[in-house]
N, CA, C and O atoms as a GROMACS GRO file, in nm:
protein
  620
    1UNK      N    1   0.548   0.359   2.007
    1UNK     CA    2   0.621   0.345   1.884
    1UNK      C    3   0.779   0.331   1.935
    1UNK      O    4   0.824   0.425   2.000
    2UNK      N    5   0.847   0.240   1.912
    2UNK     CA    6   1.008   0.197   1.953
    2UNK      C    7   1.049   0.283   1.831
    2UNK      O    8   1.170   0.295   1.855
    3UNK      N    9   1.028   0.346   1.724
    3UNK     CA   10   1.099   0.423   1.640
    3UNK      C   11   1.161   0.344   1.529
    3UNK      O   12   1.212   0.398   1.431
    4UNK      N   13   1.154   0.188   1.550
    4UNK     CA   14   1.224   0.110   1.438
    4UNK      C   15   1.139   0.154   1.279
    4UNK      O   16   1.018   0.177   1.268
    5UNK      N   17   1.236   0.155   1.177
    5UNK     CA   18   1.181   0.177   1.077
    5UNK      C   19   1.195   0.057   0.993
    5UNK      O   20   1.290  -0.022   1.002
    6UNK      N   21   1.069   0.045   0.890
    6UNK     CA   22   1.072  -0.086   0.823
    6UNK      C   23   1.019  -0.035   0.696
    6UNK      O   24   0.965   0.075   0.686
    7UNK      N   25   1.039  -0.133   0.581
    7UNK     CA   26   0.951  -0.121   0.468
    7UNK      C   27   0.874  -0.250   0.458
    7UNK      O   28   0.904  -0.356   0.513
    8UNK      N   29   0.771  -0.226   0.379
    8UNK     CA   30   0.666  -0.297   0.349
    8UNK      C   31   0.678  -0.334   0.165
    8UNK      O   32   0.596  -0.266   0.104
    9UNK      N   33   0.731  -0.392   0.107
    9UNK     CA   34   0.738  -0.398  -0.036
    9UNK      C   35   0.621  -0.503  -0.111
    9UNK      O   36   0.567  -0.608  -0.075
   10UNK      N   37   0.612  -0.418  -0.233
   10UNK     CA   38   0.519  -0.523  -0.314
   10UNK      C   39   0.585  -0.508  -0.436
   10UNK      O   40   0.668  -0.418  -0.454
   11UNK      N   41   0.548  -0.606  -0.542
   11UNK     CA   42   0.599  -0.612  -0.687
   11UNK      C   43   0.537  -0.683  -0.790
   11UNK      O   44   0.517  -0.805  -0.787
   12UNK      N   45   0.506  -0.610  -0.879
   12UNK     CA   46   0.446  -0.665  -0.984
   12UNK      C   47   0.292  -0.702  -0.988
   12UNK      O   48   0.239  -0.786  -1.060
   13UNK      N   49   0.224  -0.606  -0.880
   13UNK     CA   50   0.089  -0.646  -0.885
   13UNK      C   51  -0.010  -0.571  -0.989
   13UNK      O   52  -0.017  -0.450  -1.011
   14UNK      N   53  -0.081  -0.672  -1.047
   14UNK     CA   54  -0.140  -0.634  -1.181
   14UNK      C   55  -0.270  -0.546  -1.144
   14UNK      O   56  -0.339  -0.587  -1.051
   15UNK      N   57  -0.310  -0.429  -1.210
   15UNK     CA   58  -0.414  -0.373  -1.213
   15UNK      C   59  -0.513  -0.402  -1.288
   15UNK      O   60  -0.480  -0.457  -1.393
   16UNK      N   61  -0.651  -0.381  -1.268
   16UNK     CA   62  -0.768  -0.414  -1.356
   16UNK      C   63  -0.849  -0.301  -1.403
   16UNK      O   64  -0.895  -0.218  -1.325
   17UNK      N   65  -0.871  -0.297  -1.562
   17UNK     CA   66  -0.898  -0.166  -1.612
   17UNK      C   67  -1.073  -0.166  -1.572
   17UNK      O   68  -1.152  -0.261  -1.580
   18UNK      N   69  -1.093  -0.061  -1.538
   18UNK     CA   70  -1.259  -0.005  -1.500
   18UNK      C   71  -1.307  -0.055  -1.373
   18UNK      O   72  -1.429  -0.066  -1.358
   19UNK      N   73  -1.197  -0.100  -1.243
   19UNK     CA   74  -1.230  -0.108  -1.120
   19UNK      C   75  -1.122  -0.081  -1.023
   19UNK      O   76  -1.009  -0.065  -1.069
   20UNK      N   77  -1.140  -0.074  -0.899
   20UNK     CA   78  -1.042  -0.066  -0.792
   20UNK      C   79  -0.981  -0.177  -0.775
   20UNK      O   80  -1.042  -0.278  -0.741
   21UNK      N   81  -0.864  -0.173  -0.794
   21UNK     CA   82  -0.763  -0.300  -0.756
   21UNK      C   83  -0.698  -0.296  -0.632
   21UNK      O   84  -0.634  -0.195  -0.602
   22UNK      N   85  -0.707  -0.418  -0.535
   22UNK     CA   86  -0.623  -0.422  -0.449
   22UNK      C   87  -0.479  -0.434  -0.442
   22UNK      O   88  -0.429  -0.540  -0.481
   23UNK      N   89  -0.405  -0.339  -0.398
   23UNK     CA   90  -0.264  -0.356  -0.444
   23UNK      C   91  -0.187  -0.408  -0.322
   23UNK      O   92  -0.122  -0.512  -0.331
   24UNK      N   93  -0.193  -0.344  -0.217
   24UNK     CA   94  -0.119  -0.378  -0.089
   24UNK      C   95  -0.174  -0.313   0.036
   24UNK      O   96  -0.240  -0.209   0.031
   25UNK      N   97  -0.146  -0.372   0.140
   25UNK     CA   98  -0.178  -0.325   0.261
   25UNK      C   99  -0.057  -0.336   0.382
   25UNK      O  100   0.045  -0.404   0.367
   26UNK      N  101  -0.084  -0.265   0.492
   26UNK     CA  102  -0.004  -0.256   0.633
   26UNK      C  103  -0.118  -0.285   0.730
   26UNK      O  104  -0.225  -0.229   0.750
   27UNK      N  105  -0.038  -0.423   0.797
   27UNK     CA  106  -0.131  -0.458   0.903
   27UNK      C  107  -0.054  -0.414   1.042
   27UNK      O  108   0.057  -0.466   1.049
   28UNK      N  109  -0.088  -0.327   1.156
   28UNK     CA  110  -0.021  -0.318   1.268
   28UNK      C  111  -0.032  -0.417   1.370
   28UNK      O  112  -0.137  -0.481   1.374
   29UNK      N  113   0.043  -0.438   1.442
   29UNK     CA  114   0.022  -0.539   1.557
   29UNK      C  115  -0.059  -0.508   1.667
   29UNK      O  116  -0.093  -0.393   1.695
   30UNK      N  117  -0.093  -0.616   1.735
   30UNK     CA  118  -0.214  -0.575   1.849
   30UNK      C  119  -0.162  -0.484   1.966
   30UNK      O  120  -0.234  -0.426   2.048
   31UNK      N  121  -0.048  -0.483   1.962
   31UNK     CA  122   0.032  -0.393   2.082
   31UNK      C  123   0.066  -0.285   2.056
   31UNK      O  124   0.080  -0.213   2.155
   32UNK      N  125   0.090  -0.234   1.948
   32UNK     CA  126   0.111  -0.091   1.909
   32UNK      C  127   0.072  -0.022   1.768
   32UNK      O  128   0.058  -0.080   1.660
   33UNK      N  129   0.060   0.092   1.789
   33UNK     CA  130   0.030   0.136   1.626
   33UNK      C  131   0.150   0.164   1.549
   33UNK      O  132   0.262   0.173   1.599
   34UNK      N  133   0.116   0.182   1.391
   34UNK     CA  134   0.217   0.200   1.291
   34UNK      C  135   0.206   0.300   1.216
   34UNK      O  136   0.106   0.314   1.145
   35UNK      N  137   0.325   0.404   1.218
   35UNK     CA  138   0.317   0.501   1.156
   35UNK      C  139   0.352   0.487   1.024
   35UNK      O  140   0.457   0.424   1.012
   36UNK      N  141   0.292   0.531   0.899
   36UNK     CA  142   0.298   0.535   0.750
   36UNK      C  143   0.382   0.674   0.734
   36UNK      O  144   0.336   0.782   0.773
   37UNK      N  145   0.481   0.663   0.685
   37UNK     CA  146   0.581   0.774   0.665
   37UNK      C  147   0.549   0.815   0.520
   37UNK      O  148   0.511   0.929   0.494
   38UNK      N  149   0.567   0.702   0.410
   38UNK     CA  150   0.556   0.735   0.283
   38UNK      C  151   0.522   0.630   0.212
   38UNK      O  152   0.552   0.520   0.259
   39UNK      N  153   0.468   0.635   0.109
   39UNK     CA  154   0.432   0.537  -0.021
   39UNK      C  155   0.505   0.556  -0.137
   39UNK      O  156   0.508   0.671  -0.182
   40UNK      N  157   0.581   0.443  -0.214
   40UNK     CA  158   0.644   0.489  -0.307
   40UNK      C  159   0.589   0.380  -0.419
   40UNK      O  160   0.592   0.259  -0.400
   41UNK      N  161   0.551   0.429  -0.511
   41UNK     CA  162   0.494   0.336  -0.617
   41UNK      C  163   0.530   0.356  -0.757
   41UNK      O  164   0.516   0.473  -0.793
   42UNK      N  165   0.575   0.271  -0.853
   42UNK     CA  166   0.639   0.289  -0.972
   42UNK      C  167   0.573   0.157  -1.043
   42UNK      O  168   0.560   0.048  -0.988
   43UNK      N  169   0.535   0.191  -1.180
   43UNK     CA  170   0.470   0.103  -1.286
   43UNK      C  171   0.567   0.039  -1.408
   43UNK      O  172   0.680   0.080  -1.432
   44UNK      N  173   0.514  -0.045  -1.465
   44UNK     CA  174   0.575  -0.110  -1.598
   44UNK      C  175   0.572  -0.020  -1.688
   44UNK      O  176   0.650  -0.030  -1.783
   45UNK      N  177   0.474   0.098  -1.678
   45UNK     CA  178   0.488   0.191  -1.776
   45UNK      C  179   0.373   0.167  -1.914
   45UNK      O  180   0.349   0.058  -1.966
   46UNK      N  181   0.327   0.269  -1.944
   46UNK     CA  182   0.246   0.306  -2.061
   46UNK      C  183   0.280   0.419  -2.122
   46UNK      O  184   0.374   0.473  -2.065
   47UNK      N  185   0.244   0.471  -2.207
   47UNK     CA  186   0.270   0.586  -2.311
   47UNK      C  187   0.256   0.708  -2.231
   47UNK      O  188   0.182   0.705  -2.132
   48UNK      N  189   0.317   0.812  -2.262
   48UNK     CA  190   0.299   0.916  -2.186
   48UNK      C  191   0.149   0.984  -2.197
   48UNK      O  192   0.107   1.045  -2.098
   49UNK      N  193   0.076   0.974  -2.304
   49UNK     CA  194  -0.060   1.040  -2.309
   49UNK      C  195  -0.162   0.935  -2.264
   49UNK      O  196  -0.275   0.936  -2.313
   50UNK      N  197  -0.129   0.850  -2.180
   50UNK     CA  198  -0.230   0.762  -2.089
   50UNK      C  199  -0.310   0.838  -1.995
   50UNK      O  200  -0.260   0.943  -1.955
   51UNK      N  201  -0.430   0.802  -1.951
   51UNK     CA  202  -0.452   0.846  -1.813
   51UNK      C  203  -0.408   0.831  -1.696
   51UNK      O  204  -0.347   0.726  -1.673
   52UNK      N  205  -0.422   0.912  -1.609
   52UNK     CA  206  -0.327   0.891  -1.469
   52UNK      C  207  -0.433   0.801  -1.401
   52UNK      O  208  -0.552   0.798  -1.434
   53UNK      N  209  -0.367   0.715  -1.285
   53UNK     CA  210  -0.445   0.639  -1.176
   53UNK      C  211  -0.486   0.690  -1.086
   53UNK      O  212  -0.430   0.781  -1.026
   54UNK      N  213  -0.584   0.645  -1.060
   54UNK     CA  214  -0.615   0.703  -0.900
   54UNK      C  215  -0.587   0.602  -0.781
   54UNK      O  216  -0.604   0.480  -0.787
   55UNK      N  217  -0.549   0.663  -0.687
   55UNK     CA  218  -0.508   0.553  -0.575
   55UNK      C  219  -0.606   0.618  -0.443
   55UNK      O  220  -0.659   0.729  -0.436
   56UNK      N  221  -0.608   0.531  -0.369
   56UNK     CA  222  -0.679   0.580  -0.218
   56UNK      C  223  -0.634   0.467  -0.102
   56UNK      O  224  -0.623   0.347  -0.126
   57UNK      N  225  -0.615   0.519   0.002
   57UNK     CA  226  -0.579   0.413   0.104
   57UNK      C  227  -0.714   0.414   0.210
   57UNK      O  228  -0.753   0.521   0.257
   58UNK      N  229  -0.771   0.306   0.237
   58UNK     CA  230  -0.860   0.262   0.331
   58UNK      C  231  -0.841   0.180   0.439
   58UNK      O  232  -0.736   0.116   0.442
   59UNK      N  233  -0.905   0.171   0.514
   59UNK     CA  234  -0.915   0.072   0.625
   59UNK      C  235  -1.017  -0.034   0.595
   59UNK      O  236  -1.136  -0.027   0.565
   60UNK      N  237  -0.925  -0.146   0.615
   60UNK     CA  238  -1.006  -0.314   0.616
   60UNK      C  239  -1.014  -0.357   0.716
   60UNK      O  240  -0.944  -0.337   0.814
   61UNK      N  241  -1.122  -0.437   0.701
   61UNK     CA  242  -1.118  -0.563   0.833
   61UNK      C  243  -0.975  -0.638   0.851
   61UNK      O  244  -0.938  -0.721   0.768
   62UNK      N  245  -0.924  -0.617   0.926
   62UNK     CA  246  -0.769  -0.686   0.942
   62UNK      C  247  -0.797  -0.841   0.908
   62UNK      O  248  -0.883  -0.909   0.965
   63UNK      N  249  -0.706  -0.889   0.799
   63UNK     CA  250  -0.718  -1.030   0.762
   63UNK      C  251  -0.792  -1.061   0.681
   63UNK      O  252  -0.771  -1.163   0.614
   64UNK      N  253  -0.909  -0.976   0.660
   64UNK     CA  254  -0.995  -1.031   0.548
   64UNK      C  255  -0.954  -1.041   0.386
   64UNK      O  256  -0.874  -0.969   0.327
   65UNK      N  257  -1.012  -1.121   0.346
   65UNK     CA  258  -0.961  -1.122   0.197
   65UNK      C  259  -0.857  -1.211   0.155
   65UNK      O  260  -0.800  -1.264   0.251
   66UNK      N  261  -0.818  -1.242   0.052
   66UNK     CA  262  -0.692  -1.376   0.050
   66UNK      C  263  -0.596  -1.297  -0.021
   66UNK      O  264  -0.629  -1.234  -0.121
   67UNK      N  265  -0.482  -1.298   0.022
   67UNK     CA  266  -0.370  -1.238  -0.040
   67UNK      C  267  -0.229  -1.297   0.016
   67UNK      O  268  -0.211  -1.368   0.115
   68UNK      N  269  -0.139  -1.248  -0.076
   68UNK     CA  270   0.010  -1.288  -0.011
   68UNK      C  271   0.066  -1.224   0.097
   68UNK      O  272   0.037  -1.106   0.116
   69UNK      N  273   0.138  -1.277   0.166
   69UNK     CA  274   0.176  -1.226   0.289
   69UNK      C  275   0.321  -1.144   0.273
   69UNK      O  276   0.409  -1.178   0.192
   70UNK      N  277   0.328  -1.041   0.356
   70UNK     CA  278   0.502  -0.985   0.330
   70UNK      C  279   0.530  -0.949   0.449
   70UNK      O  280   0.453  -0.892   0.526
   71UNK      N  281   0.669  -0.986   0.476
   71UNK     CA  282   0.724  -0.986   0.594
   71UNK      C  283   0.799  -0.825   0.603
   71UNK      O  284   0.888  -0.798   0.522
   72UNK      N  285   0.769  -0.752   0.677
   72UNK     CA  286   0.844  -0.623   0.677
   72UNK      C  287   0.990  -0.654   0.707
   72UNK      O  288   1.027  -0.759   0.758
   73UNK      N  289   1.060  -0.567   0.676
   73UNK     CA  290   1.205  -0.552   0.646
   73UNK      C  291   1.259  -0.418   0.719
   73UNK      O  292   1.212  -0.308   0.692
   74UNK      N  293   1.351  -0.435   0.802
   74UNK     CA  294   1.392  -0.351   0.886
   74UNK      C  295   1.516  -0.248   0.804
   74UNK      O  296   1.614  -0.302   0.752
   75UNK      N  297   1.499  -0.102   0.801
   75UNK     CA  298   1.610  -0.045   0.717
   75UNK      C  299   1.748  -0.048   0.791
   75UNK      O  300   1.857  -0.044   0.733
   76UNK      N  301   1.728  -0.058   0.944
   76UNK     CA  302   1.877  -0.049   0.998
   76UNK      C  303   1.903  -0.225   1.037
   76UNK      O  304   1.853  -0.274   1.138
   77UNK      N  305   1.964  -0.283   0.969
   77UNK     CA  306   1.979  -0.432   1.009
   77UNK      C  307   2.077  -0.441   1.156
   77UNK      O  308   2.077  -0.549   1.216
   78UNK      N  309   2.140  -0.350   1.198
   78UNK     CA  310   2.188  -0.339   1.326
   78UNK      C  311   2.111  -0.355   1.442
   78UNK      O  312   2.160  -0.396   1.547
   79UNK      N  313   1.980  -0.322   1.428
   79UNK     CA  314   1.888  -0.321   1.555
   79UNK      C  315   1.839  -0.453   1.555
   79UNK      O  316   1.784  -0.509   1.460
   80UNK      N  317   1.867  -0.508   1.692
   80UNK     CA  318   1.818  -0.634   1.712
   80UNK      C  319   1.647  -0.674   1.743
   80UNK      O  320   1.608  -0.788   1.769
   81UNK      N  321   1.559  -0.548   1.734
   81UNK     CA  322   1.452  -0.566   1.718
   81UNK      C  323   1.380  -0.654   1.623
   81UNK      O  324   1.432  -0.666   1.513
   82UNK      N  325   1.262  -0.722   1.648
   82UNK     CA  326   1.206  -0.786   1.526
   82UNK      C  327   1.079  -0.717   1.470
   82UNK      O  328   0.970  -0.730   1.526
   83UNK      N  329   1.097  -0.638   1.348
   83UNK     CA  330   0.966  -0.609   1.339
   83UNK      C  331   0.826  -0.671   1.338
   83UNK      O  332   0.798  -0.776   1.282
   84UNK      N  333   0.737  -0.588   1.411
   84UNK     CA  334   0.592  -0.649   1.425
   84UNK      C  335   0.515  -0.639   1.313
   84UNK      O  336   0.443  -0.733   1.279
   85UNK      N  337   0.524  -0.511   1.235
   85UNK     CA  338   0.425  -0.500   1.150
   85UNK      C  339   0.445  -0.599   1.005
   85UNK      O  340   0.554  -0.643   0.970
   86UNK      N  341   0.348  -0.616   0.951
   86UNK     CA  342   0.342  -0.684   0.832
   86UNK      C  343   0.239  -0.642   0.712
   86UNK      O  344   0.168  -0.542   0.725
   87UNK      N  345   0.233  -0.707   0.615
   87UNK     CA  346   0.160  -0.628   0.498
   87UNK      C  347   0.123  -0.772   0.408
   87UNK      O  348   0.160  -0.887   0.432
   88UNK      N  349   0.042  -0.723   0.302
   88UNK     CA  350  -0.007  -0.808   0.217
   88UNK      C  351   0.002  -0.740   0.074
   88UNK      O  352   0.038  -0.624   0.052
   89UNK      N  353  -0.041  -0.847  -0.028
   89UNK     CA  354   0.001  -0.769  -0.167
   89UNK      C  355  -0.085  -0.906  -0.247
   89UNK      O  356  -0.104  -1.020  -0.205
   90UNK      N  357  -0.122  -0.846  -0.370
   90UNK     CA  358  -0.188  -0.933  -0.476
   90UNK      C  359  -0.307  -1.005  -0.424
   90UNK      O  360  -0.312  -1.128  -0.421
   91UNK      N  361  -0.411  -0.922  -0.378
   91UNK     CA  362  -0.544  -0.998  -0.348
   91UNK      C  363  -0.612  -1.076  -0.455
   91UNK      O  364  -0.641  -1.031  -0.566
   92UNK      N  365  -0.638  -1.207  -0.410
   92UNK     CA  366  -0.723  -1.278  -0.491
   92UNK      C  367  -0.843  -1.285  -0.454
   92UNK      O  368  -0.924  -1.327  -0.536
   93UNK      N  369  -0.892  -1.248  -0.314
   93UNK     CA  370  -1.042  -1.219  -0.265
   93UNK      C  371  -1.035  -1.105  -0.204
   93UNK      O  372  -0.953  -1.083  -0.115
   94UNK      N  373  -1.116  -1.024  -0.245
   94UNK     CA  374  -1.144  -0.882  -0.173
   94UNK      C  375  -1.150  -0.874  -0.032
   94UNK      O  376  -1.224  -0.946   0.034
   95UNK      N  377  -1.077  -0.794   0.016
   95UNK     CA  378  -1.092  -0.768   0.163
   95UNK      C  379  -1.208  -0.691   0.185
   95UNK      O  380  -1.257  -0.626   0.092
   96UNK      N  381  -1.265  -0.692   0.315
   96UNK     CA  382  -1.390  -0.598   0.352
   96UNK      C  383  -1.360  -0.449   0.430
   96UNK      O  384  -1.315  -0.432   0.544
   97UNK      N  385  -1.394  -0.366   0.345
   97UNK     CA  386  -1.362  -0.222   0.411
   97UNK      C  387  -1.429  -0.209   0.567
   97UNK      O  388  -1.534  -0.269   0.588
   98UNK      N  389  -1.370  -0.134   0.670
   98UNK     CA  390  -1.445  -0.147   0.763
   98UNK      C  391  -1.550  -0.051   0.814
   98UNK      O  392  -1.588  -0.042   0.931
   99UNK      N  393  -1.602   0.038   0.686
   99UNK     CA  394  -1.722   0.109   0.714
   99UNK      C  395  -1.671   0.250   0.745
   99UNK      O  396  -1.752   0.340   0.719
  100UNK      N  397  -1.554   0.288   0.796
  100UNK     CA  398  -1.558   0.431   0.805
  100UNK      C  399  -1.482   0.488   0.678
  100UNK      O  400  -1.405   0.426   0.606
  101UNK      N  401  -1.518   0.608   0.667
  101UNK     CA  402  -1.499   0.676   0.556
  101UNK      C  403  -1.510   0.825   0.602
  101UNK      O  404  -1.592   0.861   0.686
  102UNK      N  405  -1.412   0.918   0.535
  102UNK     CA  406  -1.399   0.925   0.366
  102UNK      C  407  -1.269   0.844   0.382
  102UNK      O  408  -1.226   0.803   0.490
  103UNK      N  409  -1.208   0.826   0.253
  103UNK     CA  410  -1.083   0.715   0.257
  103UNK      C  411  -0.978   0.833   0.317
  103UNK      O  412  -1.006   0.953   0.315
  104UNK      N  413  -0.869   0.786   0.363
  104UNK     CA  414  -0.765   0.853   0.419
  104UNK      C  415  -0.688   0.928   0.360
  104UNK      O  416  -0.660   1.041   0.400
  105UNK      N  417  -0.632   0.861   0.234
  105UNK     CA  418  -0.589   0.984   0.137
  105UNK      C  419  -0.646   0.937  -0.007
  105UNK      O  420  -0.696   0.825  -0.016
  106UNK      N  421  -0.639   1.016  -0.108
  106UNK     CA  422  -0.681   1.010  -0.237
  106UNK      C  423  -0.589   1.090  -0.328
  106UNK      O  424  -0.556   1.202  -0.288
  107UNK      N  425  -0.548   1.055  -0.431
  107UNK     CA  426  -0.465   1.133  -0.524
  107UNK      C  427  -0.446   1.069  -0.672
  107UNK      O  428  -0.529   0.981  -0.693
  108UNK      N  429  -0.369   1.088  -0.763
  108UNK     CA  430  -0.369   1.039  -0.880
  108UNK      C  431  -0.227   1.046  -0.902
  108UNK      O  432  -0.163   1.132  -0.842
  109UNK      N  433  -0.153   0.944  -1.001
  109UNK     CA  434  -0.044   0.961  -1.050
  109UNK      C  435  -0.045   0.883  -1.190
  109UNK      O  436  -0.137   0.809  -1.225
  110UNK      N  437   0.065   0.907  -1.261
  110UNK     CA  438   0.100   0.851  -1.410
  110UNK      C  439   0.158   0.736  -1.400
  110UNK      O  440   0.268   0.729  -1.345
  111UNK      N  441   0.099   0.630  -1.450
  111UNK     CA  442   0.198   0.504  -1.463
  111UNK      C  443   0.314   0.494  -1.573
  111UNK      O  444   0.356   0.385  -1.612
  112UNK      N  445   0.358   0.604  -1.615
  112UNK     CA  446   0.477   0.586  -1.724
  112UNK      C  447   0.599   0.518  -1.641
  112UNK      O  448   0.643   0.540  -1.528
  113UNK      N  449   0.633   0.436  -1.736
  113UNK     CA  450   0.741   0.377  -1.691
  113UNK      C  451   0.880   0.435  -1.651
  113UNK      O  452   0.928   0.523  -1.723
  114UNK      N  453   0.946   0.391  -1.544
  114UNK     CA  454   1.039   0.485  -1.482
  114UNK      C  455   1.017   0.586  -1.425
  114UNK      O  456   1.092   0.676  -1.464
  115UNK      N  457   0.958   0.612  -1.359
  115UNK     CA  458   0.911   0.675  -1.267
  115UNK      C  459   0.847   0.656  -1.145
  115UNK      O  460   0.737   0.602  -1.137
  116UNK      N  461   0.911   0.699  -1.044
  116UNK     CA  462   0.859   0.676  -0.899
  116UNK      C  463   0.779   0.762  -0.833
  116UNK      O  464   0.830   0.871  -0.810
  117UNK      N  465   0.665   0.744  -0.795
  117UNK     CA  466   0.596   0.840  -0.714
  117UNK      C  467   0.595   0.790  -0.568
  117UNK      O  468   0.586   0.678  -0.517
  118UNK      N  469   0.609   0.918  -0.521
  118UNK     CA  470   0.630   0.941  -0.369
  118UNK      C  471   0.527   1.001  -0.301
  118UNK      O  472   0.517   1.124  -0.309
  119UNK      N  473   0.455   0.943  -0.240
  119UNK     CA  474   0.350   0.984  -0.138
  119UNK      C  475   0.395   1.039  -0.009
  119UNK      O  476   0.410   0.943   0.067
  120UNK      N  477   0.418   1.131   0.041
  120UNK     CA  478   0.466   1.174   0.198
  120UNK      C  479   0.344   1.177   0.296
  120UNK      O  480   0.235   1.226   0.269
  121UNK      N  481   0.377   1.124   0.402
  121UNK     CA  482   0.240   1.148   0.509
  121UNK      C  483   0.302   1.211   0.620
  121UNK      O  484   0.417   1.184   0.654
  122UNK      N  485   0.229   1.296   0.678
  122UNK     CA  486   0.288   1.344   0.830
  122UNK      C  487   0.246   1.264   0.967
  122UNK      O  488   0.321   1.235   1.060
  123UNK      N  489   0.117   1.240   0.956
  123UNK     CA  490   0.057   1.203   1.068
  123UNK      C  491  -0.056   1.081   1.015
  123UNK      O  492  -0.174   1.097   1.044
  124UNK      N  493  -0.019   0.972   0.944
  124UNK     CA  494  -0.098   0.881   0.906
  124UNK      C  495  -0.052   0.758   0.975
  124UNK      O  496   0.060   0.711   0.952
  125UNK      N  497  -0.154   0.692   1.078
  125UNK     CA  498  -0.115   0.595   1.157
  125UNK      C  499  -0.214   0.479   1.136
  125UNK      O  500  -0.325   0.514   1.094
  126UNK      N  501  -0.195   0.349   1.156
  126UNK     CA  502  -0.266   0.254   1.145
  126UNK      C  503  -0.293   0.199   1.287
  126UNK      O  504  -0.187   0.168   1.342
  127UNK      N  505  -0.401   0.180   1.361
  127UNK     CA  506  -0.428   0.176   1.517
  127UNK      C  507  -0.377   0.015   1.502
  127UNK      O  508  -0.363  -0.065   1.410
  128UNK      N  509  -0.361   0.017   1.634
  128UNK     CA  510  -0.324  -0.126   1.710
  128UNK      C  511  -0.422  -0.236   1.642
  128UNK      O  512  -0.543  -0.216   1.653
  129UNK      N  513  -0.382  -0.341   1.579
  129UNK     CA  514  -0.471  -0.445   1.559
  129UNK      C  515  -0.541  -0.398   1.427
  129UNK      O  516  -0.643  -0.462   1.401
  130UNK      N  517  -0.509  -0.308   1.347
  130UNK     CA  518  -0.588  -0.280   1.215
  130UNK      C  519  -0.486  -0.303   1.086
  130UNK      O  520  -0.369  -0.342   1.081
  131UNK      N  521  -0.586  -0.261   0.977
  131UNK     CA  522  -0.510  -0.291   0.887
  131UNK      C  523  -0.538  -0.175   0.757
  131UNK      O  524  -0.653  -0.131   0.749
  132UNK      N  525  -0.454  -0.133   0.674
  132UNK     CA  526  -0.465  -0.010   0.592
  132UNK      C  527  -0.430  -0.029   0.458
  132UNK      O  528  -0.310  -0.039   0.432
  133UNK      N  529  -0.524  -0.038   0.353
  133UNK     CA  530  -0.495  -0.114   0.198
  133UNK      C  531  -0.480   0.010   0.097
  133UNK      O  532  -0.567   0.096   0.085
  134UNK      N  533  -0.367   0.010   0.030
  134UNK     CA  534  -0.382   0.069  -0.076
  134UNK      C  535  -0.459   0.031  -0.209
  134UNK      O  536  -0.397  -0.068  -0.249
  135UNK      N  537  -0.554   0.056  -0.294
  135UNK     CA  538  -0.643   0.057  -0.410
  135UNK      C  539  -0.609   0.146  -0.485
  135UNK      O  540  -0.595   0.263  -0.450
  136UNK      N  541  -0.586   0.089  -0.627
  136UNK     CA  542  -0.562   0.165  -0.736
  136UNK      C  543  -0.688   0.159  -0.852
  136UNK      O  544  -0.744   0.051  -0.868
  137UNK      N  545  -0.719   0.240  -0.908
  137UNK     CA  546  -0.827   0.249  -1.007
  137UNK      C  547  -0.756   0.306  -1.147
  137UNK      O  548  -0.718   0.421  -1.172
  138UNK      N  549  -0.750   0.184  -1.228
  138UNK     CA  550  -0.726   0.198  -1.397
  138UNK      C  551  -0.859   0.260  -1.478
  138UNK      O  552  -0.962   0.193  -1.485
  139UNK      N  553  -0.852   0.390  -1.537
  139UNK     CA  554  -0.975   0.405  -1.599
  139UNK      C  555  -1.033   0.345  -1.711
  139UNK      O  556  -0.949   0.307  -1.793
  140UNK      N  557  -1.132   0.327  -1.735
  140UNK     CA  558  -1.195   0.270  -1.852
  140UNK      C  559  -1.143   0.344  -1.976
  140UNK      O  560  -1.158   0.466  -1.984
  141UNK      N  561  -1.070   0.261  -2.094
  141UNK     CA  562  -1.020   0.276  -2.155
  141UNK      C  563  -0.868   0.316  -2.160
  141UNK      O  564  -0.798   0.353  -2.254
  142UNK      N  565  -0.839   0.295  -2.016
  142UNK     CA  566  -0.681   0.311  -2.004
  142UNK      C  567  -0.625   0.152  -2.015
  142UNK      O  568  -0.687   0.051  -2.049
  143UNK      N  569  -0.489   0.170  -1.976
  143UNK     CA  570  -0.414   0.003  -1.958
  143UNK      C  571  -0.389  -0.036  -1.834
  143UNK      O  572  -0.351   0.039  -1.744
  144UNK      N  573  -0.410  -0.168  -1.823
  144UNK     CA  574  -0.359  -0.232  -1.713
  144UNK      C  575  -0.217  -0.235  -1.691
  144UNK      O  576  -0.140  -0.251  -1.786
  145UNK      N  577  -0.173  -0.218  -1.558
  145UNK     CA  578  -0.017  -0.224  -1.534
  145UNK      C  579   0.008  -0.290  -1.429
  145UNK      O  580  -0.079  -0.336  -1.355
  146UNK      N  581   0.152  -0.301  -1.409
  146UNK     CA  582   0.198  -0.364  -1.299
  146UNK      C  583   0.276  -0.276  -1.198
  146UNK      O  584   0.373  -0.207  -1.230
  147UNK      N  585   0.221  -0.287  -1.063
  147UNK     CA  586   0.270  -0.183  -0.995
  147UNK      C  587   0.378  -0.252  -0.875
  147UNK      O  588   0.353  -0.365  -0.832
  148UNK      N  589   0.482  -0.187  -0.832
  148UNK     CA  590   0.563  -0.207  -0.744
  148UNK      C  591   0.603  -0.093  -0.662
  148UNK      O  592   0.580   0.021  -0.702
  149UNK      N  593   0.672  -0.120  -0.529
  149UNK     CA  594   0.654  -0.011  -0.449
  149UNK      C  595   0.711  -0.087  -0.296
  149UNK      O  596   0.760  -0.197  -0.271
  150UNK      N  597   0.677   0.031  -0.214
  150UNK     CA  598   0.676   0.002  -0.085
  150UNK      C  599   0.610   0.094   0.006
  150UNK      O  600   0.590   0.211  -0.026
  151UNK      N  601   0.570   0.037   0.139
  151UNK     CA  602   0.544   0.155   0.238
  151UNK      C  603   0.616   0.170   0.323
  151UNK      O  604   0.626   0.069   0.393
  152UNK      N  605   0.699   0.284   0.365
  152UNK     CA  606   0.792   0.307   0.468
  152UNK      C  607   0.737   0.339   0.610
  152UNK      O  608   0.682   0.446   0.634
  153UNK      N  609   0.753   0.252   0.691
  153UNK     CA  610   0.677   0.274   0.808
  153UNK      C  611   0.772   0.259   0.935
  153UNK      O  612   0.882   0.204   0.943
  154UNK      N  613   0.688   0.331   1.044
  154UNK     CA  614   0.755   0.338   1.186
  154UNK      C  615   0.700   0.277   1.271
  154UNK      O  616   0.586   0.317   1.296
  155UNK      N  617   0.747   0.169   1.343
  155UNK     CA  618   0.671   0.103   1.486
  155UNK      C  619   0.738   0.136   1.586
  155UNK      O  620   0.704   0.100   1.698
   0.00000   0.00000   0.00000
């Protein structure tokens, strides 16, 4: 890992009530691992009494499913290196999980508007040539929301 910090963003990705919504992913290049340092998620908001959303990170078969591509952005534009890590968001065809379990991270957060949720990771790496996906579950009886945020990575 060269130590180049990058961000992979996603914006206004709609969740579906009663199922796991595929929100965004991080794809490592074939020649190096990618460290996920943190995940920041915010929503367009619902009432303060709404149920919390569940989130999980899972490994998927690289490039499976259909989604919009995301180009990683360097946090230090003064560096001449070109980021190799990439991402995807807004899945229109579900990707395939790679069959490993348990999920790498699981948590809950409240989708109240104006609140950013930051999930910090110490040692979360995406292996060379692999892809990691954020999924969010909106409980039945809850409200669908739009999520925005980013993965902060190091490659």
